[in-house]
PLY file of the C-alpha trace (Angstrom):
ply
format ascii 1.0
element vertex 576
property float x
property float y
property float z
element edge 575
property int vertex1
property int vertex2
end_header
-27.12 255.99 123.93
-30.53 255.92 122.24
-31.73 259.10 120.59
-35.31 259.65 119.46
-34.18 262.39 117.10
-34.23 260.74 113.69
-31.97 263.23 111.93
-28.24 263.04 111.41
-26.04 265.24 109.23
-23.64 265.08 106.34
-20.62 264.99 108.68
-21.76 261.81 110.41
-21.52 258.15 109.40
-24.38 255.68 109.34
-23.38 252.15 110.36
-25.80 249.38 109.46
-25.35 246.52 111.93
-24.48 246.58 115.62
-22.31 243.47 115.87
-18.57 243.42 116.64
-17.49 245.00 113.33
-20.11 247.76 113.46
-19.45 248.65 117.10
-15.69 248.63 116.52
-16.17 250.96 113.56
-18.24 253.37 115.63
-15.78 253.39 118.55
-12.82 253.99 116.24
-14.58 256.89 114.51
-15.50 258.35 117.90
-11.78 258.64 118.70
-11.60 261.13 115.82
-14.67 262.99 117.07
-16.84 261.60 114.26
-20.52 261.11 115.11
-22.13 257.82 114.09
-25.59 256.31 114.10
-25.82 252.53 114.35
-29.05 250.94 113.17
-29.46 247.33 114.27
-32.52 245.36 113.21
-32.39 243.04 116.25
-33.94 244.36 119.45
-31.56 242.39 121.68
-28.13 240.79 121.42
-27.79 237.19 120.31
-26.46 235.12 123.20
-25.42 232.20 120.99
-21.61 231.93 120.98
-20.02 232.09 117.56
-16.43 233.29 117.22
-14.05 232.95 120.15
-10.45 233.54 119.02
-9.27 237.13 119.38
-5.91 237.16 117.66
-2.97 239.44 118.55
-3.60 242.07 115.88
-7.26 242.46 116.90
-6.23 242.80 120.53
-3.61 245.41 119.63
-6.36 247.41 117.91
-8.67 246.98 120.90
-5.91 248.20 123.20
-5.35 251.26 121.00
-9.09 251.97 121.31
-8.75 252.01 125.11
-9.42 248.43 126.21
-6.51 247.18 128.29
-5.14 243.70 127.72
-5.95 242.85 131.34
-9.54 243.94 130.73
-9.78 241.63 127.72
-8.13 238.71 129.52
-10.63 239.10 132.36
-13.49 238.02 130.09
-11.46 235.34 128.29
-10.97 231.69 129.10
-7.87 231.05 131.24
-4.87 230.21 129.07
-4.42 226.86 130.81
-7.97 225.86 129.86
-7.68 226.60 126.12
-4.15 225.77 125.07
-4.71 222.41 123.38
-6.65 220.67 120.61
-7.48 216.99 121.12
-8.37 214.31 118.58
-10.28 211.39 120.10
-13.46 209.31 119.64
-15.26 211.14 122.46
-14.30 212.88 125.70
-13.87 209.71 127.76
-11.99 207.79 125.03
-8.26 207.29 124.38
-6.49 210.28 122.81
-5.54 209.76 119.17
-3.62 213.01 118.77
-2.99 216.43 120.30
-1.82 219.83 119.01
-1.20 223.19 120.68
-3.84 225.83 120.03
-2.24 228.97 118.59
0.64 230.91 120.14
-0.41 231.71 123.71
2.80 231.15 125.71
4.90 233.83 127.40
7.37 233.70 124.51
4.67 235.32 122.34
5.20 238.59 124.23
8.38 238.94 122.19
6.32 239.62 119.05
3.14 241.22 120.44
2.05 242.89 123.66
-1.29 241.10 123.37
-1.11 237.33 122.70
-4.26 235.57 121.52
-7.11 235.01 123.98
-10.39 233.13 123.66
-13.48 235.25 124.34
-17.01 234.04 123.49
-18.39 236.49 120.94
-21.38 237.54 123.13
-18.96 238.54 125.90
-16.85 240.59 123.49
-19.99 242.25 122.11
-21.10 243.08 125.66
-17.77 244.81 126.29
-18.06 246.82 123.06
-21.68 247.76 123.68
-20.92 249.06 127.16
-18.54 251.56 125.55
-20.94 252.32 122.69
-23.82 253.09 125.03
-21.86 255.58 127.11
-20.22 257.35 124.17
-22.04 260.64 123.37
-20.86 260.49 119.76
-22.61 257.18 119.05
-26.37 256.82 118.64
-27.38 253.13 118.79
-30.88 252.35 117.55
-32.09 248.79 118.12
-35.07 247.40 116.23
-34.34 249.78 113.33
-33.88 248.26 109.87
-32.11 249.88 106.92
-34.38 249.47 103.87
-32.69 251.51 101.15
-30.84 254.71 100.33
-30.29 257.44 97.78
-26.79 258.73 97.20
-26.45 262.47 96.70
-23.52 264.75 95.88
-22.98 265.67 99.53
-23.99 262.44 101.26
-26.46 259.59 101.50
-30.11 259.66 102.53
-31.09 256.28 103.99
-34.55 254.95 104.71
-34.99 253.31 108.11
-37.93 251.25 109.44
-38.31 251.36 113.24
-41.19 248.81 113.25
-43.75 251.62 113.59
-42.94 253.89 110.69
-40.25 254.77 108.18
-37.95 257.75 108.51
-34.93 259.07 106.65
-31.45 259.84 107.90
-28.67 261.75 106.15
-25.01 260.87 106.53
-21.75 261.46 104.76
-21.11 257.73 104.34
-22.78 254.39 105.02
-20.79 251.48 106.43
-22.46 248.11 105.93
-21.67 245.84 108.88
-24.93 243.92 108.65
-23.65 240.39 108.31
-23.42 237.64 105.73
-26.92 238.32 104.35
-26.22 242.06 104.15
-29.23 244.12 103.06
-26.95 246.95 102.02
-24.69 244.77 99.90
-27.67 243.16 98.18
-29.33 246.53 97.56
-26.12 247.82 95.99
-26.01 244.80 93.68
-22.56 243.71 94.90
-22.11 239.99 94.33
-19.94 237.47 96.14
-17.06 235.54 94.59
-15.74 232.22 95.80
-17.25 228.95 96.95
-20.68 228.87 98.57
-22.27 226.01 100.51
-18.98 224.29 101.26
-20.61 222.41 104.10
-23.71 222.49 106.29
-23.32 222.68 110.04
-25.49 222.46 113.14
-24.30 223.97 116.43
-25.76 222.54 119.62
-24.88 224.95 122.42
-25.29 223.74 125.98
-24.31 224.44 129.55
-22.49 221.90 131.74
-19.49 221.86 134.04
-17.01 219.36 132.59
-13.88 220.43 134.47
-13.77 217.36 136.71
-14.52 215.00 133.82
-11.68 216.50 131.77
-8.98 215.91 134.35
-5.66 215.97 132.48
-7.14 216.86 129.10
-8.37 220.44 129.31
-8.50 222.03 125.88
-10.35 224.39 123.60
-11.32 222.07 120.74
-12.05 218.34 120.71
-12.33 216.59 117.35
-14.61 213.60 117.94
-14.39 210.60 115.63
-16.96 208.17 117.06
-19.75 207.82 114.44
-22.34 208.29 117.21
-21.18 211.86 117.89
-18.78 212.74 115.07
-18.09 216.45 115.07
-16.31 219.21 116.98
-16.80 219.92 120.66
-15.83 223.52 121.36
-15.15 224.72 124.90
-16.01 228.40 125.41
-16.00 228.09 129.20
-15.29 224.73 130.79
-17.75 225.32 133.64
-20.80 226.42 131.70
-20.58 227.00 127.93
-19.96 224.43 125.17
-20.99 223.80 121.58
-21.15 220.51 119.72
-20.77 221.29 116.02
-21.87 218.69 113.49
-20.65 218.92 109.88
-22.35 217.36 106.87
-22.80 217.81 103.11
-25.05 220.77 102.39
-27.68 218.55 100.80
-28.04 216.41 103.93
-29.09 219.12 106.38
-32.53 218.33 107.85
-33.31 220.37 110.94
-36.45 218.36 111.67
-34.14 215.64 112.99
-32.63 217.88 115.65
-35.27 217.65 118.31
-34.40 218.58 121.88
-34.22 214.91 122.83
-31.96 214.00 119.87
-29.62 216.93 120.57
-29.35 215.87 124.22
-28.48 212.34 123.09
-25.79 213.63 120.74
-24.21 215.68 123.51
-24.42 212.74 125.92
-22.65 210.52 123.39
-19.95 213.16 122.89
-19.29 213.65 126.60
-19.67 209.99 127.55
-22.00 210.23 130.55
-25.25 211.79 131.83
-24.62 215.33 133.09
-26.67 216.41 136.09
-26.30 220.09 135.22
-26.87 219.74 131.45
-28.97 222.52 129.91
-29.62 222.87 126.19
-29.22 226.52 125.16
-29.43 227.00 121.38
-29.63 224.73 118.34
-28.74 226.59 115.15
-27.99 225.55 111.56
-25.46 227.50 109.52
-23.64 227.23 106.23
-19.90 227.19 105.69
-18.93 229.47 102.81
-15.72 230.90 101.40
-16.68 234.09 99.57
-15.46 237.66 99.16
-17.52 240.65 98.03
-16.75 241.66 94.44
-16.31 245.22 95.67
-15.71 246.71 99.12
-16.88 250.17 98.09
-19.56 251.64 95.91
-19.67 255.42 95.99
-20.26 256.49 99.58
-20.99 252.93 100.75
-18.42 250.59 102.33
-18.60 246.94 103.39
-16.88 245.53 106.47
-17.01 242.27 108.43
-19.30 239.47 107.31
-20.99 241.83 104.86
-17.70 241.83 102.96
-16.59 238.24 103.42
-17.73 234.78 104.54
-15.06 232.41 105.84
-15.13 228.85 107.06
-14.51 229.13 110.83
-11.49 226.82 110.50
-8.71 229.13 111.60
-10.75 231.74 113.49
-10.04 234.53 110.99
-13.53 235.90 110.25
-14.21 238.18 113.22
-10.58 239.28 113.32
-10.63 240.29 109.66
-13.67 242.47 110.35
-11.77 244.32 113.07
-8.87 244.88 110.66
-11.26 246.34 108.10
-12.83 248.73 110.61
-9.34 249.86 111.65
-8.30 250.43 108.03
-11.44 252.35 107.15
-11.95 254.55 110.24
-8.99 256.85 109.82
-9.60 257.22 106.10
-13.20 258.35 106.61
-12.03 260.73 109.34
-9.26 262.12 107.12
-11.73 262.97 104.36
-14.38 264.41 106.68
-11.82 266.52 108.57
-10.13 267.78 105.42
-6.64 266.31 105.65
-7.17 263.92 102.73
-9.09 263.91 99.48
-11.67 261.35 98.48
-8.91 259.49 96.63
-7.84 258.02 99.97
-11.11 256.12 100.32
-10.33 254.05 97.22
-7.37 252.56 99.07
-9.73 250.81 101.52
-10.76 248.19 98.98
-7.31 248.02 97.43
-5.76 247.18 100.79
-8.47 245.24 102.62
-9.90 242.98 99.93
-6.62 241.07 99.29
-6.20 240.47 103.04
-9.69 239.02 103.25
-9.06 236.92 100.16
-5.89 235.34 101.55
-7.64 234.70 104.88
-10.51 233.04 103.03
-8.08 230.87 101.07
-6.35 229.80 104.29
-9.66 229.09 106.04
-10.94 226.97 103.15
-7.64 225.07 102.95
-7.96 224.34 106.68
-11.47 223.02 106.14
-10.31 220.80 103.25
-7.54 219.33 105.42
-10.17 217.99 107.80
-10.94 215.25 105.26
-7.70 213.59 106.36
-9.22 213.01 109.81
-11.24 210.14 108.35
-8.20 208.07 109.32
-9.18 208.61 112.96
-12.68 207.12 112.70
-12.87 204.77 115.65
-16.21 203.19 116.72
-16.98 202.32 120.34
-16.47 198.56 119.97
-12.79 199.29 119.36
-11.84 202.03 121.82
-13.85 200.75 124.82
-11.47 197.80 125.05
-7.83 198.65 125.74
-6.69 195.44 124.08
-8.86 196.00 120.99
-7.80 199.66 120.76
-4.07 198.85 120.93
-4.49 196.14 118.30
-6.39 198.56 116.05
-3.76 201.31 116.44
-0.90 198.90 115.67
-2.55 197.39 112.62
-0.34 198.01 109.57
0.73 201.66 109.32
-2.43 203.05 110.95
-0.57 204.78 113.78
1.68 206.69 111.37
-1.31 207.59 109.14
-3.16 208.97 112.16
-0.13 210.96 113.22
0.19 212.39 109.71
-3.51 213.29 109.60
-3.25 215.13 112.92
-0.01 216.87 111.96
-1.67 218.09 108.76
-4.01 220.23 110.90
-1.29 222.43 112.45
-1.95 225.44 110.23
-5.58 225.26 111.28
-4.49 226.09 114.84
-1.44 228.28 114.26
-1.51 231.11 111.75
0.51 233.73 113.65
2.38 234.62 110.44
-0.88 235.47 108.70
-2.30 237.30 111.72
0.64 239.67 112.16
2.70 239.38 108.99
0.31 240.62 106.30
1.03 243.77 104.32
-1.20 246.36 102.70
1.51 246.86 100.09
1.79 243.25 98.93
-1.12 241.47 97.29
-0.30 237.96 98.51
1.16 236.51 101.68
4.36 234.71 100.78
5.59 233.43 104.15
4.88 230.44 106.38
1.55 231.05 108.13
2.95 229.34 111.25
5.97 231.65 111.52
5.99 235.39 112.13
9.04 237.38 111.07
8.73 241.09 111.95
9.23 243.42 108.98
9.54 247.20 109.15
8.70 247.65 105.48
6.05 249.80 103.86
2.58 248.30 104.31
3.45 246.09 107.28
2.31 246.59 110.87
5.02 248.34 112.84
7.04 245.72 114.79
6.60 245.44 118.54
9.38 245.52 121.11
9.49 246.36 124.81
10.99 249.69 125.86
11.67 251.07 129.34
11.30 254.76 130.17
11.97 255.49 133.81
9.79 253.12 135.80
7.46 252.45 132.88
7.59 249.48 130.51
5.78 250.00 127.25
5.51 248.49 123.81
6.68 250.36 120.76
3.05 250.06 119.66
2.08 252.17 122.68
3.95 255.07 121.07
1.37 255.20 118.30
-1.84 257.22 118.36
-4.68 255.91 116.22
-5.83 259.47 115.42
-2.53 260.69 113.92
0.42 259.65 111.85
3.51 258.99 113.96
7.01 260.11 113.02
9.62 258.04 114.88
13.27 259.06 114.74
16.51 258.23 116.48
18.20 260.60 118.89
19.77 262.60 116.05
16.65 262.87 113.93
15.64 266.35 115.06
15.59 267.72 111.52
12.57 265.54 110.82
10.32 267.54 113.17
10.05 270.21 110.46
8.09 267.65 108.44
5.17 268.14 110.82
4.94 271.79 109.72
4.85 270.88 106.04
2.24 268.13 105.96
-1.53 268.56 105.84
-2.13 265.48 107.98
-1.90 265.37 111.79
1.49 264.00 112.84
3.00 263.36 116.22
6.79 263.33 116.45
8.65 260.97 118.78
12.41 260.91 119.24
13.71 257.65 120.68
16.67 258.99 122.59
18.53 257.88 125.73
15.33 258.10 127.79
14.14 254.88 126.18
16.05 251.80 127.22
15.94 249.27 124.38
15.34 251.92 121.71
18.76 251.55 120.11
18.27 247.80 119.63
14.77 248.28 118.21
15.90 250.99 115.78
18.63 248.64 114.59
16.05 245.86 114.17
13.80 248.06 112.02
16.85 249.46 110.19
16.31 253.11 111.06
19.65 254.91 111.64
19.94 257.81 114.09
19.13 260.38 111.39
16.54 258.22 109.65
12.80 258.11 110.21
9.87 255.71 110.33
6.43 257.12 109.50
3.47 255.07 110.72
-0.14 255.49 109.65
-2.98 255.92 112.16
-3.89 252.23 111.70
-0.40 251.13 112.82
0.97 250.24 109.38
4.13 251.75 107.95
3.78 254.53 105.38
7.47 255.21 104.75
10.97 254.48 106.03
14.09 256.44 105.18
17.72 256.06 106.21
18.69 259.73 106.67
17.39 263.30 106.80
18.58 264.35 103.36
16.48 266.41 100.97
15.95 263.29 98.88
14.53 261.46 101.91
12.25 264.40 102.67
10.94 264.29 99.11
10.32 260.52 99.39
8.27 260.95 102.55
6.26 263.85 101.14
5.54 261.81 98.04
4.35 258.89 100.20
1.92 261.23 101.98
0.55 262.89 98.85
0.30 259.61 96.94
-1.94 258.19 99.66
-3.84 261.25 100.91
-4.04 263.32 97.76
-3.32 267.05 97.75
-5.05 269.13 100.44
-4.48 272.58 101.88
-5.37 272.09 105.52
-2.44 271.84 107.96
-3.04 270.10 111.28
-0.13 268.83 113.30
0.50 267.33 116.71
3.90 266.83 118.31
4.64 264.58 121.25
8.06 263.82 122.68
6.63 261.32 125.21
7.76 263.46 128.16
4.45 263.30 130.04
2.27 260.46 128.80
2.07 257.77 126.18
-0.56 257.84 123.40
-2.03 254.64 124.88
-2.72 256.34 128.20
-4.13 259.34 126.35
-6.48 257.11 124.33
-7.65 255.36 127.50
-8.33 258.68 129.26
-10.37 259.81 126.26
-12.41 256.58 126.27
0 1
1 2
2 3
3 4
4 5
5 6
6 7
7 8
8 9
9 10
10 11
11 12
12 13
13 14
14 15
15 16
16 17
17 18
18 19
19 20
20 21
21 22
22 23
23 24
24 25
25 26
26 27
27 28
28 29
29 30
30 31
31 32
32 33
33 34
34 35
35 36
36 37
37 38
38 39
39 40
40 41
41 42
42 43
43 44
44 45
45 46
46 47
47 48
48 49
49 50
50 51
51 52
52 53
53 54
54 55
55 56
56 57
57 58
58 59
59 60
60 61
61 62
62 63
63 64
64 65
65 66
66 67
67 68
68 69
69 70
70 71
71 72
72 73
73 74
74 75
75 76
76 77
77 78
78 79
79 80
80 81
81 82
82 83
83 84
84 85
85 86
86 87
87 88
88 89
89 90
90 91
91 92
92 93
93 94
94 95
95 96
96 97
97 98
98 99
99 100
100 101
101 102
102 103
103 104
104 105
105 106
106 107
107 108
108 109
109 110
110 111
111 112
112 113
113 114
114 115
115 116
116 117
117 118
118 119
119 120
120 121
121 122
122 123
123 124
124 125
125 126
126 127
127 128
128 129
129 130
130 131
131 132
132 133
133 134
134 135
135 136
136 137
137 138
138 139
139 140
140 141
141 142
142 143
143 144
144 145
145 146
146 147
147 148
148 149
149 150
150 151
151 152
152 153
153 154
154 155
155 156
156 157
157 158
158 159
159 160
160 161
161 162
162 163
163 164
164 165
165 166
166 167
167 168
168 169
169 170
170 171
171 172
172 173
173 174
174 175
175 176
176 177
177 178
178 179
179 180
180 181
181 182
182 183
183 184
184 185
185 186
186 187
187 188
188 189
189 190
190 191
191 192
192 193
193 194
194 195
195 196
196 197
197 198
198 199
199 200
200 201
201 202
202 203
203 204
204 205
205 206
206 207
207 208
208 209
209 210
210 211
211 212
212 213
213 214
214 215
215 216
216 217
217 218
218 219
219 220
220 221
221 222
222 223
223 224
224 225
225 226
226 227
227 228
228 229
229 230
230 231
231 232
232 233
233 234
234 235
235 236
236 237
237 238
238 239
239 240
240 241
241 242
242 243
243 244
244 245
245 246
246 247
247 248
248 249
249 250
250 251
251 252
252 253
253 254
254 255
255 256
256 257
257 258
258 259
259 260
260 261
261 262
262 263
263 264
264 265
265 266
266 267
267 268
268 269
269 270
270 271
271 272
272 273
273 274
274 275
275 276
276 277
277 278
278 279
279 280
280 281
281 282
282 283
283 284
284 285
285 286
286 287
287 288
288 289
289 290
290 291
291 292
292 293
293 294
294 295
295 296
296 297
297 298
298 299
299 300
300 301
301 302
302 303
303 304
304 305
305 306
306 307
307 308
308 309
309 310
310 311
311 312
312 313
313 314
314 315
315 316
316 317
317 318
318 319
319 320
320 321
321 322
322 323
323 324
324 325
325 326
326 327
327 328
328 329
329 330
330 331
331 332
332 333
333 334
334 335
335 336
336 337
337 338
338 339
339 340
340 341
341 342
342 343
343 344
344 345
345 346
346 347
347 348
348 349
349 350
350 351
351 352
352 353
353 354
354 355
355 356
356 357
357 358
358 359
359 360
360 361
361 362
362 363
363 364
364 365
365 366
366 367
367 368
368 369
369 370
370 371
371 372
372 373
373 374
374 375
375 376
376 377
377 378
378 379
379 380
380 381
381 382
382 383
383 384
384 385
385 386
386 387
387 388
388 389
389 390
390 391
391 392
392 393
393 394
394 395
395 396
396 397
397 398
398 399
399 400
400 401
401 402
402 403
403 404
404 405
405 406
406 407
407 408
408 409
409 410
410 411
411 412
412 413
413 414
414 415
415 416
416 417
417 418
418 419
419 420
420 421
421 422
422 423
423 424
424 425
425 426
426 427
427 428
428 429
429 430
430 431
431 432
432 433
433 434
434 435
435 436
436 437
437 438
438 439
439 440
440 441
441 442
442 443
443 444
444 445
445 446
446 447
447 448
448 449
449 450
450 451
451 452
452 453
453 454
454 455
455 456
456 457
457 458
458 459
459 460
460 461
461 462
462 463
463 464
464 465
465 466
466 467
467 468
468 469
469 470
470 471
471 472
472 473
473 474
474 475
475 476
476 477
477 478
478 479
479 480
480 481
481 482
482 483
483 484
484 485
485 486
486 487
487 488
488 489
489 490
490 491
491 492
492 493
493 494
494 495
495 496
496 497
497 498
498 499
499 500
500 501
501 502
502 503
503 504
504 505
505 506
506 507
507 508
508 509
509 510
510 511
511 512
512 513
513 514
514 515
515 516
516 517
517 518
518 519
519 520
520 521
521 522
522 523
523 524
524 525
525 526
526 527
527 528
528 529
529 530
530 531
531 532
532 533
533 534
534 535
535 536
536 537
537 538
538 539
539 540
540 541
541 542
542 543
543 544
544 545
545 546
546 547
547 548
548 549
549 550
550 551
551 552
552 553
553 554
554 555
555 556
556 557
557 558
558 559
559 560
560 561
561 562
562 563
563 564
564 565
565 566
566 567
567 568
568 569
569 570
570 571
571 572
572 573
573 574
574 575
């Protein structure tokens, strides 16, 4: 929705940047009834594909916002097209190695209701924008550039340039989601820490249908080792959308070399034949960095997404981290604006989100460094075009075992399920195996998923949560805990997992919540507290957990829900 009225108010939020992180932030705040204005300097969406991997935690958040998993899968590549990573000289050459791409099999439904899917970023943005444009609480202004701001005691007054004149807009807070070169971050004087200019890259995006040519070797990523086309071939959609990504030392980037004819030759070398339907789409240089903003908050300003961090794409964690940050920040802003938390809560955004981004950056950079081992796979055409020469080359000395080791070293690059679902806001570092996810129902962790049956309905435990309230989950004998809802300032829904829910007893045992115990989950799906019984001591522990996080307020606002009529997921979808 575009609004020519330039004013906002001190109860609204200004979001600078209309990409995935900014739109997600606006949609999450809208669930709380918070008005937002998005200013986006670009007049139209970029159609160049960038990110593609939507990991389980991001999809869980999207589903809580009202996007069904089926809706997300409908715009994703079919699982059978994107389940593998190949290592080979070029597409028509012998395969040197193969790895599975992430956890996408049916067994993944045991740990998440929404296994990873691959969606080209422009398609995901289109889905988000369709919701943004029909939401009356969101005012999207394209071609409007944030140029500066003055922070006041009751809000922020920002200056906006709409290409014709400058106007001001007042808001309670400003969320910077304006990308790696963030104007807001730079204006605030917030620096970046880490390693810049790790590598230079050129993405050559093109359209071609390669399904028939890839008979028996459909995959998402192809690591090409032939010197004539050395790089990464990324399949967004096998019928019509691909990118050839070339990596080089930062000092060697020279875009004058990448003429249309040269780019076509590079793609032809990578694919191995002339494509009748080849169409060059976009040629774009970019820089691989591994940096985190020194601060995620300054006064009434907050950074999310690429404005807060720059990751190497190795591991697909950048876009997903931005969605996590929007999810962490939305309910905290709403809590302060609606009076059920003090401003102290906002300080927890940086304390919780910055370490997660840091560990994701470390993992992404480590993945990029491991790629150096793939030098073992360098195989020029004079070797692999002859079966006899190729076999002799592979069997020379210990080359075959070295190649196998180099490929095996890349597994964490393509499987970080432990990192995606197993992080905690209460622990500063991730201690587990990034390839293995072990559910934990401890403070700071995302509440574990399991399937429950209620009547004819099958639902995830995550469907019990409502992203606009805290959720109090008890066993069948936890009725004494409902009084907590009357004593807390924050909105709380109460759910008793009794005999109506088949599978509840097993799940409560898994999360170690006895029949008189309780699990309290934050609006962002992470655990605030867990207690074993309904004693006075346990009540005091839970109250302390609330006040330690939210501060001391006087407003009481509660919601109870015994799941008799509808699940919070259905309610969120109906509100969308």
